[in-house]
C-alpha positions in Angstrom: -2.7 -16.0 16.2 -3.1 -15.1 12.6 -4.3 -11.6 11.6 -6.5 -11.2 8.6 -6.3 -8.0 6.7 -9.1 -7.5 4.2 -9.0 -5.1 1.3 -12.0 -2.8 0.9 -14.9 -4.9 -0.2 -17.0 -2.1 -1.7 -17.0 -1.8 -5.4 -18.5 1.0 -7.4 -20.5 -0.6 -10.1 -23.0 0.6 -12.7 -26.5 -0.2 -11.7 -30.0 0.4 -12.9 -30.9 2.4 -9.9 -31.2 6.2 -9.8 -27.4 6.5 -9.5 -25.1 5.4 -12.3 -22.4 4.6 -9.8 -24.1 2.9 -6.8 -21.9 1.1 -4.3 -22.4 -2.6 -4.4 -21.0 -5.1 -1.9 -18.7 -7.7 -3.4 -19.4 -11.3 -2.6 -17.6 -12.9 0.3 -15.7 -15.1 -2.2 -14.4 -12.1 -4.1 -13.4 -10.2 -0.9 -11.6 -13.4 0.4 -9.3 -13.2 -2.7 -8.4 -9.7 -1.7 -7.3 -10.5 1.9 -3.9 -11.3 3.3 -3.2 -13.3 6.4 0.0 -13.1 8.4 1.1 -14.3 11.8 2.5 -11.4 13.8 5.4 -11.9 16.2 4.9 -10.9 19.8 6.6 -7.5 19.0 4.4 -7.0 15.9 1.2 -7.9 17.9 2.3 -5.3 20.6 2.7 -2.7 17.9 -0.7 -3.5 16.3 -2.3 -3.4 19.8 -0.8 0.0 20.5 -1.8 1.4 17.1 -5.3 0.0 17.7 -5.6 2.0 20.9 -4.8 5.1 18.8 -7.6 4.2 16.4 -5.5 2.7 13.6 -6.9 -0.5 12.1 -4.7 -3.4 11.3 -5.5 -3.0 7.7 -4.4 0.6 7.7 -1.2 -0.2 9.6 -0.3 -2.9 7.1 -1.3 -0.7 4.2 0.9 2.2 5.5 3.8 -0.2 6.1 3.6 -1.4 2.5 3.6 2.1 1.2 6.6 3.0 3.3 8.4 -0.1 2.0 7.6 0.9 -1.6 8.9 4.4 -0.9 12.1 3.0 0.7 12.7 0.8 -2.3 12.2 3.8 -4.7 14.7 5.9 -2.7 17.2 3.1 -2.8 17.0 2.9 -6.6 17.1 6.7 -6.9 20.3 6.8 -4.7 21.9 4.0 -6.7 21.1 5.9 -10.0 22.5 9.1 -8.6 25.7 7.3 -7.5 26.0 5.7 -10.9 25.8 9.2 -12.6 27.8 11.2 -10.1 30.6 11.8 -12.5 28.3 12.9 -15.3 28.6 16.6 -16.1 25.6 18.0 -18.0 27.6 21.1 -18.8 29.7 18.9 -21.2 26.5 17.9 -23.1 25.1 19.9 -26.0 21.9 21.7 -25.3 18.8 19.8 -26.4 17.2 22.9 -27.8 
């Protein structure tokens, strides 16, 4: 079974109404472009079902997972950078001021 995760389909847009920024629904075609479909494994379905029981939507679960993956990648790059510069001694460098 495929799970469809839709991005937020509300867009703040200027309108001629009383508010300069009135929420306006995006057309279904536009929101369709902002959706991602994946086929969860049995284990992933079980995790999503358990999170759903706790009130976490599938969209939020996927969104949090993407943010965690991005953080993980950032930490990997930071560790690699730190390892590449481990022999650097800033006390040997002239002061910048």
